[in-house]
C-alpha positions in Angstrom: 9.2 -27.7 4.4 8.3 -24.5 5.9 10.9 -24.7 8.5 13.6 -25.6 5.7 12.4 -22.2 4.1 12.8 -20.3 7.3 16.6 -21.6 7.6 17.0 -20.8 3.7 15.7 -17.2 4.2 18.1 -16.7 7.4 21.0 -17.4 5.2 20.1 -15.0 2.5 19.8 -17.0 -0.3 18.4 -16.2 -3.3 14.6 -15.3 -3.7 12.5 -18.8 -2.8 10.6 -20.6 -5.6 11.4 -18.6 -8.6 11.1 -21.6 -10.7 8.5 -23.5 -8.8 5.5 -24.0 -11.2 2.2 -22.8 -9.5 0.0 -25.7 -11.1 -1.8 -23.2 -13.6 -3.6 -24.6 -16.3 -3.3 -22.5 -19.2 -6.9 -22.4 -20.4 -9.1 -19.5 -21.2 -11.5 -18.1 -18.8 -15.1 -18.9 -19.4 -18.1 -16.3 -18.2 -19.8 -18.9 -16.1 -18.1 -22.1 -14.4 -20.0 -24.3 -12.4 -18.8 -26.2 -9.1 -17.9 -30.1 -9.5 -18.5 -30.4 -5.9 -20.8 -29.2 -3.2 -19.8 -26.7 -0.5 -19.4 -29.1 2.1 -16.8 -31.3 3.8 -16.2 -33.1 0.4 -14.5 -30.2 -0.7 -11.9 -30.7 1.8 -11.5 -34.3 2.8 -8.9 -35.1 0.1 -6.9 -31.8 0.4 -3.2 -32.7 -0.2 -1.7 -29.6 1.9 -0.9 -31.4 5.0 0.0 -27.8 6.8 -3.9 -27.0 6.2 -6.7 -27.4 8.4 -10.3 -26.5 7.7 -12.4 -24.8 10.3 -15.6 -24.4 8.2 -17.1 -24.5 4.8 -20.4 -22.6 4.2 -22.7 -22.0 1.3 -23.8 -18.2 1.7 -27.0 -17.3 -0.4 -26.9 -14.9 -2.8 -28.0 -10.9 -1.8 -28.7 -8.0 -3.5 -24.9 -7.1 -3.4 -23.3 -10.5 -3.6 -23.9 -13.8 -5.6 -24.1 -16.8 -3.9 -20.6 -18.5 -3.1 -18.9 -21.1 -0.8 -17.1 -19.6 1.9 -14.1 -21.8 3.0 -12.0 -21.0 6.3 -9.0 -22.6 7.3 -5.2 -22.1 9.0 -2.0 -23.0 7.3 0.7 -24.0 10.1 1.5 -22.3 12.4 -1.2 -19.8 12.5 -1.9 -18.3 9.1 -5.5 -17.8 8.7 -7.3 -17.6 5.3 -10.3 -17.5 3.6 -11.2 -18.5 -0.1 -15.0 -17.4 -1.3 -16.2 -19.3 -4.1 -19.2 -18.4 -6.4 -21.5 -20.6 -7.7 -21.2 -19.0 -11.2 -17.1 -18.6 -11.5 -15.3 -16.4 -14.2 -12.2 -18.8 -13.9 -9.9 -16.1 -12.2 -8.4 -15.9 -8.9 -8.4 -12.7 -7.0 -6.3 -12.2 -4.1 -6.3 -8.9 -1.8 -3.5 -7.6 0.6 -3.5 -6.3 4.0 -3.1 -2.9 5.5 -1.0 -1.8 8.6 0.3 -4.9 10.5 -1.9 -7.1 9.0 -3.5 -9.6 11.6 -7.0 -9.6 9.9 -8.5 -11.2 6.6 -9.8 -8.2 4.4 -13.3 -9.5 3.8 -14.6 -6.5 2.4 -11.8 -6.1 -0.2 -12.3 -9.7 -1.4 -16.0 -8.9 -2.1 -14.8 -6.4 -4.7 -13.5 -9.5 -7.0 -16.5 -11.8 -5.9 -19.0 -9.1 -7.3 -17.5 -9.8 -10.5 -17.2 -13.6 -10.5 -13.8 -14.2 -9.2 -12.8 -16.6 -6.8 -11.3 -14.5 -3.9 -9.1 -15.0 -1.2 -7.3 -13.3 1.7 -5.2 -13.9 4.7 -4.2 -12.5 8.2 -0.6 -13.1 7.5 0.1 -15.6 10.4 -1.7 -13.4 13.4 -4.8 -12.2 14.9 -4.5 -8.2 15.8 -7.3 -8.5 18.3 -5.1 -11.2 20.3 -1.7 -9.7 19.3 -2.2 -6.1 18.3 0.2 -3.8 16.4 3.7 -5.3 16.0 3.2 -7.5 19.1 2.7 -10.6 17.1 6.4 -10.2 16.3 7.7 -10.1 19.9 10.3 -13.2 20.0 8.8 -14.6 16.9 10.9 -15.0 13.8 8.6 -17.5 12.2 5.6 -15.0 12.3 7.8 -12.1 11.3 8.8 -14.2 8.3 4.9 -15.1 7.6 4.0 -11.3 7.8 6.9 -10.5 5.6 6.5 -12.5 2.5 5.6 -16.2 3.0 1.7 -15.9 4.3 0.9 -14.5 1.0 2.4 -17.0 -1.0 0.9 -19.9 1.1 -2.4 -18.4 1.1 -2.3 -18.5 -2.9 -0.9 -21.9 -3.3 -3.7 -23.1 -0.8 -6.7 -21.1 -2.6 -5.2 -22.6 -5.9 -5.8 -26.4 -4.5 -9.2 -25.5 -3.4 -10.1 -23.8 -6.6 -9.2 -26.7 -8.6 -11.0 -29.3 -6.3 -14.1 -27.3 -6.2 -14.6 -26.4 -10.0 -12.4 -29.4 -11.4 -9.7 -26.9 -13.0 -6.9 -24.4 -11.7 -7.9 -20.7 -12.2 -6.7 -19.5 -16.0 -5.5 -16.1 -14.6 -4.6 -15.0 -11.1 -4.5 -11.3 -10.0 -3.1 -9.7 -6.7 -4.4 -6.2 -5.7 -3.0 -4.4 -2.3 -2.2 -1.1 -1.0 0.1 0.2 1.4 1.3 -3.0 3.2 -0.9 -4.8 0.4 1.0 -3.2 -2.1 4.5 -4.3 -0.4 3.0 -7.9 -0.7 2.3 -7.4 -4.3 5.8 -6.5 -5.0 7.2 -9.2 -2.7 5.4 -11.7 -4.8 6.7 -10.5 -8.0 10.0 -10.6 -6.5 10.1 -13.8 -4.5 7.3 -15.9 -6.5 7.1 -14.7 -9.8 4.7 -17.8 -10.9 1.9 -16.8 -8.3 0.1 -14.2 -10.2 -0.4 -13.0 -13.6 -1.0 -9.6 -13.0 -0.5 -7.6 -9.8 -1.8 -4.0 -8.4 0.6 -2.7 -6.2 -0.7 0.7 -4.5 1.2 3.4 -2.5 3.7 0.2 -1.6 5.5 0.5 1.9 8.2 -1.5 -0.4 11.5 -0.2 1.4 9.7 -1.2 4.8 12.6 -0.6 7.2 13.3 3.0 5.6 9.8 3.8 6.1 9.8 2.8 9.8 12.5 5.2 10.4 10.5 8.1 9.1 8.5 7.9 12.4 11.4 9.3 14.1 12.6 11.4 11.6 9.1 13.2 12.0 8.1 12.5 15.5 11.4 13.7 17.0 10.9 16.9 15.6 7.2 17.1 16.2 6.4 15.5 19.6 7.7 16.6 22.8 9.1 13.5 25.2 6.0 13.8 27.4 3.7 13.0 24.3 4.9 9.4 24.0 3.1 6.4 24.6 -0.1 5.3 23.6 -1.9 5.5 27.0 -5.0 7.4 28.0 -3.2 10.5 28.5 -4.2 13.1 25.3 -1.7 15.5 23.6 -2.5 18.8 25.4 0.3 20.9 23.4 1.4 20.0 19.9 4.6 21.7 18.2 2.9 22.4 15.0 -0.9 22.3 16.0 -3.6 21.4 13.2 -5.0 24.8 13.5 -1.8 25.8 11.1 -2.4 23.7 8.3 -5.0 25.9 6.5 -2.4 28.5 6.4 0.4 26.2 5.5 -1.7 24.8 2.7 -2.7 28.3 1.5 1.1 28.8 1.2 1.8 25.7 -0.9 -1.2 26.0 -3.3 -0.6 29.6 -4.1 3.2 28.9 -4.9 2.5 25.7 -6.6 -1.1 25.3 -7.8 -0.8 27.0 -11.1 2.3 25.6 -12.3 0.5 22.9 -14.5 -1.4 25.8 -16.1 -4.7 25.4 -14.3 -5.4 26.9 -10.8 -7.9 24.0 -9.8 -6.8 22.8 -6.5 -4.5 20.1 -7.5 -0.8 19.9 -8.0 0.0 17.8 -10.7 3.6 17.2 -10.2 4.8 18.4 -6.8 8.6 18.1 -7.9 8.0 21.0 -9.8 6.8 23.0 -6.8 9.5 25.3 -5.5 7.9 25.8 -2.1 10.5 26.8 0.4 9.0 27.2 4.3 11.8 29.6 5.1 10.7 32.0 2.4 7.0 31.3 1.7 5.2 31.2 5.0 4.3 33.8 7.1 6.8 34.1 10.1 5.4 35.0 13.6 6.8 38.4 15.0 7.6 39.6 18.1 7.1 35.9 20.1 3.3 36.0 18.6 2.0 32.6 17.8 -1.4 32.2 16.0 -3.0 30.0 13.2 -1.6 32.0 10.5 2.0 32.3 11.2 4.8 30.0 11.9 7.8 30.2 14.9 11.4 29.6 13.9 11.0 26.2 15.5 7.9 25.2 13.5 9.7 26.5 10.1 12.7 24.0 11.1 10.0 21.3 11.4 8.8 21.8 8.1 12.4 21.8 6.2 12.7 18.5 7.9 9.5 17.1 6.8 9.9 18.4 3.1 13.7 17.9 2.9 14.2 14.2 2.8 15.8 11.8 5.5 19.5 11.9 5.9 21.9 9.5 7.8 25.3 10.7 8.6 24.7 13.5 6.1 23.4 11.2 3.2 20.4 11.4 1.7 18.8 7.6 2.3 14.9 8.4 1.5 12.6 11.0 0.2 10.1 12.7 2.7 6.7 14.4 1.9 6.0 16.3 -1.3 3.9 19.5 -1.0 0.3 19.1 -1.6 -1.4 17.0 1.5 -1.1 20.0 4.3 -4.7 21.2 4.2 -7.8 19.1 5.5 -10.2 18.1 2.5 -12.9 20.6 2.9 -16.0 18.7 3.9 -14.4 15.5 4.3 -15.3 13.1 7.0 -12.6 12.3 9.7 -10.3 9.7 7.5 -8.5 6.9 8.6 -5.8 7.8 6.4 -5.9 11.3 5.3 -3.0 14.0 5.0 -1.2 15.9 7.5 -4.0 16.3 9.6 -4.1 12.5 10.7 -0.7 11.2 9.8 1.5 14.0 11.1 -0.3 16.1 13.4 -3.4 13.9 15.0 -6.7 15.5 15.1 -7.8 17.4 18.3 -5.6 15.8 21.2 -5.1 12.4 19.4 -1.8 11.4 18.5 -0.2 11.3 14.8 -1.3 8.1 12.9 2.6 7.6 11.8 3.3 7.2 15.8 0.7 5.0 16.8 1.2 2.7 13.5 5.1 2.5 14.4 5.4 3.0 18.2 5.6 -0.8 18.6 7.2 -1.7 15.4 10.6 -0.5 16.9 9.9 -2.8 19.9 9.2 -6.0 18.1 9.5 -5.7 14.2 12.6 -3.5 13.2 15.5 -4.7 15.2 17.0 -8.3 15.2 16.3 -8.3 19.1 13.2 -7.4 20.7 12.8 -4.8 23.7 9.6 -4.0 25.0 11.0 -0.6 26.6 12.2 0.8 23.5 10.8 4.5 22.5 11.7 5.5 19.2 11.2 9.1 20.0 13.4 9.4 22.8 16.1 6.5 22.1 16.5 6.1 18.3 19.4 8.2 17.1 19.1 7.8 13.1 23.1 8.0 12.6 23.9 5.9 15.1 20.9 3.2 14.8 19.9 3.4 11.1 22.2 0.1 10.3 20.8 -1.7 13.3 17.6 -2.3 11.3 19.5 -4.0 8.3 19.0 -7.6 9.8 15.1 -7.5 9.4 15.6 -6.0 5.8 15.8 -9.6 4.4 12.3 -10.6 5.7 10.4 -7.4 5.2 12.0 -5.4 2.2 10.6 -5.7 -1.0 13.1 -3.6 -2.9 14.7 -6.3 -5.4 14.4 -4.4 -8.7 15.1 -7.7 -10.8 11.7 -8.7 -12.0 12.7 -10.4 -14.8 11.6 -13.6 -14.1 8.0 -12.3 -13.0 8.0 -10.5 -16.7 9.2 -13.6 -18.4 6.4 -15.5 -17.2 4.1 -13.0 -18.8 3.5 -11.1 -15.6 2.3 -7.7 -15.6 2.8 -5.0 -12.8 0.7 -1.9 -12.4 1.8 0.5 -9.5 -0.2 3.5 -8.3 0.7 6.4 -5.6 -0.8 9.8 -4.5 1.1 12.7 -4.6 -0.4 13.7 -1.6 0.4 10.8 0.3 1.5 12.1 4.1 2.4 8.4 5.1 4.5 7.0 2.4 6.6 9.2 0.4 5.3 9.2 -3.2 8.8 9.6 -4.6 9.8 6.2 -3.3 7.7 4.8 -6.2 9.1 6.6 -8.6 12.4 5.4 -7.4 11.4 1.8 -7.6 10.1 2.4 -11.3 13.3 4.1 -12.5 15.4 1.2 -10.7 13.4 -1.4 -12.5 13.8 0.1 -15.9 17.6 1.0 -15.3 18.0 -3.0 -14.5 15.5 -4.3 -17.1 14.8 -1.8 -20.1 12.6 -3.1 -22.7 11.4 -6.1 -20.5 10.0 -3.2 -18.1 8.7 -1.0 -20.8 6.5 -4.1 -22.0 5.4 -5.2 -18.5 5.1 -2.3 -16.0 3.2 0.7 -15.6 3.3 3.5 -12.9 0.2 5.8 -12.3 1.2 8.9 -10.1 -2.3 10.5 -8.8 -2.3 14.1 -8.2 -4.1 15.3 -5.1 -4.5 12.0 -3.7 -3.8 10.9 -0.3 -2.5 7.2 1.1 -4.6 4.6 -1.0 -7.3 7.2 -1.5 -8.9 10.4 -0.1 -7.8 14.0 -0.7 -8.9 16.9 -3.2 -7.9 15.0 -6.3 -9.5 12.4 -8.5 -8.9 9.4 -6.0 -11.3 6.7 -7.1 -10.3 4.3 -10.3 -9.9 1.1 -11.7 -6.8 -0.9 -12.6 -8.0 -4.2 -12.6 -10.1 -3.9 -15.9 -7.1 -2.6 -17.7 -5.0 -5.2 -16.1 -6.9 -8.1 -17.1 -7.1 -6.7 -20.7 -3.5 -6.4 -20.6 -2.6 -10.0 -19.3 -5.6 -11.7 -21.2 -5.5 -9.7 -24.3 -2.3 -8.0 -24.7 -3.8 -4.7 -24.8 -1.3 -2.2 -22.7 -2.9 0.6 -20.8 -2.6 4.1 -21.5 -4.7 6.4 -19.6 -6.8 5.6 -16.9 -9.8 7.5 -16.0 -10.2 8.6 -12.2 -13.0 10.3 -10.3 -13.6 12.5 -7.4 -16.7 12.2 -5.6 -18.2 14.7 -3.2 -21.7 14.2 -1.5 -22.1 10.9 -3.1 -21.7 12.3 -6.8 -18.9 12.5 -9.2 -17.9 16.2 -9.5 -14.3 15.8 -11.3 -12.7 13.4 -13.8 -9.3 13.5 -14.7 -7.1 10.8 -16.8 -4.0 9.2 -14.5 -1.2 8.9 -17.1 1.4 6.2 -17.3 4.6 7.7 -15.6 6.4 10.0 -16.6 3.3 11.2 -18.8 1.1 13.7 -17.0 -2.2 15.3 -18.1 -2.3 18.2 -20.0 -5.3 20.2 -20.6 -6.6 20.5 -24.2 -7.5 24.2 -23.8 -11.3 23.9 -24.3 -13.9 22.5 -22.4 -14.4 21.7 -18.5 -11.5 21.3 -16.4 -13.7 18.6 -14.6 -14.2 16.3 -17.4 -11.4 13.8 -18.4 -12.1 13.9 -22.0 -10.8 17.6 -22.0 -7.3 16.4 -21.3 -4.6 14.4 -23.0 -1.5 12.5 -21.4 1.7 14.0 -22.7 5.1 14.0 -21.7 6.1 16.4 -19.1 
């Protein structure tokens, strides 16, 4: 069956399984459902999916953080690793988590978020082990693994988890939810587009949904910001950077002086960067007389800034947005983040290479083109005007750009998407573009089933100076199960382990507006309003 699917995808047929039943029983979820089987081989011996093998079934005792649960591990042919965690006291629902980066590992910590709340939780490595095949090397001459990573592994894992749940508890999940950010955000949109009956509710954070265009951002930025002798991921550090990290404070100061107060509050947060008229040619200090220090920018550096803010072009046509103002200065007092602002994504701390370079260095070798080339180096070899169309072949497997979510919505599915305005890795304007395309295509259907939350001051999937910690699962479940459509969602900013600011996140296109009284650090003093 899987080989047939691969052939069908290669022939560019319509999205797969769009009318396949998930086997869900439409029964109400309960507060506590006990298992019908023991956590042992009894659970797996009558399993019907022939492509699945089990490696372990372990009863894990309760701890202060987690309830008792049955931990099931296995593999779906050819190499899709998965885990399903089944709490002894089950709430009747499935919680699936997405992956980050190039995947290659099961996100156990993310699964525990659902497990703590009584969900049966599942996750997948998408068909490869990043310890054995790091980065994009899994895709080398392996179309099947590319398809598994692109879309199939999540669907296969969801179907397998539901069957395991049905065997263990004697009933299928009443409701199923998917939660992911970045690559996981793309996976969520892919599920809604290709497999609209897999999940009742999907949370898609900072989605890399236009996957191949996002990959092209790496040469767009790095060809301007790296010198040819800086390429490769070997042990040699970068000694000289065209824009050194020491200049980010001056850049951030110029941006915030220009734009912080445009929303009526000078609070270190740019509510809507689209209204920010920052112009690198006019608003930063230009180095005079050949000098170059941390407070000024050379003409060459200003040209780089224009490219980073100005959008990505192919043969003179804008094809994808680039960064929005607001993520330039490192967050004061923050630890070195895995995903931060410019400091990690575009510059690299110390002598480190930029994260966007490291993340996409081997994607251009093994994942972006129809044919692989281990010697390809995108900083020196990629010409966007000449080569952009060469990525089109892989779009059929990796892009999640289809705006027709009508079957997902018709099946009662609800989608909540979020994106940080300060995201230096995945341009936030891309999420607005997708949201608007869905509304253009579906109108009232989208209004009833789709919400987008733009998060001022948040970096990629978290971090940043703005309130960046929030819960979308609770309002999503109320929407799916009770028909209560979400409005504003309260987000918090945490410093030194304590909440120091809260703000409402508003359903796009609304923005938070200060009422005029009370602390600007309390969400209750704001209202969601039209911009």
